[in-house]
C-alpha positions, 0 to 999 in steps of 0.5 A, a space after each residue: 507509502 515507503 516515504 512514510 516508513 522511512 520518515 517514521 524510522 528517522 523519527 525513531 532514530 532521532 528520539 533514540 539519539 536524544 535519549 543517548 545524547 542526554 546521558 553523555 552530554 552534561 547540560 541542562 538542555 539534554 537532561 534525560 528526564 527532560 529529553 524523555 517527553 520529546 523523544 516519546 512524542 517523536 516515537 508516537 509520531 513515528 508509530 502514527 506514520 507506520 500506521 498510515 503506511 500500513 493503511 495505505 498498503 492495505 488500501 492498495 492491496 484491496 483495490 488490486 484484489 478488486 481489479 483482479 476479481 473483476 478481471 477474472 469475472 470478465 475472462 469467465 464471462 468471455 469463456 462462458 459466452 464461447 463455451 458452447 462453440 456457437 457461430 453467432 457474431 453478436 456473441 463473439 463481439 460480446 466475448 471480445 468486449 469482455 476480453 477488452 474489459 479484462 485487459 483494461 482492468 489488468 493494467 490496474 493490478 499491482 503485482 509487486 505490492 508497492 502501490 506503483 502501477 
């Protein structure tokens, strides 16, 4: 995700460099009007990379949100099972399993928004 952003900014810098160089270097290769099309293509590619990076970031955030909601539901289930103060072994085992499930789900959460679990 970060790689896409960096590469997008590199493409924008190259496009800007092409335009700036075309004004200072008197050559048929770097004519300002001829350099505008490739620069525009590079900027369009950079925009596409930024869009892809945002989509990847949103996907990671949605997945993390799903795991967070599932983890909270598992903790709530365990709390509801033990709320009445019973002494039933099967209920305690079910609550323990719910807590283990919540712990397993918590390892899939992305706390920093980086996408690196």
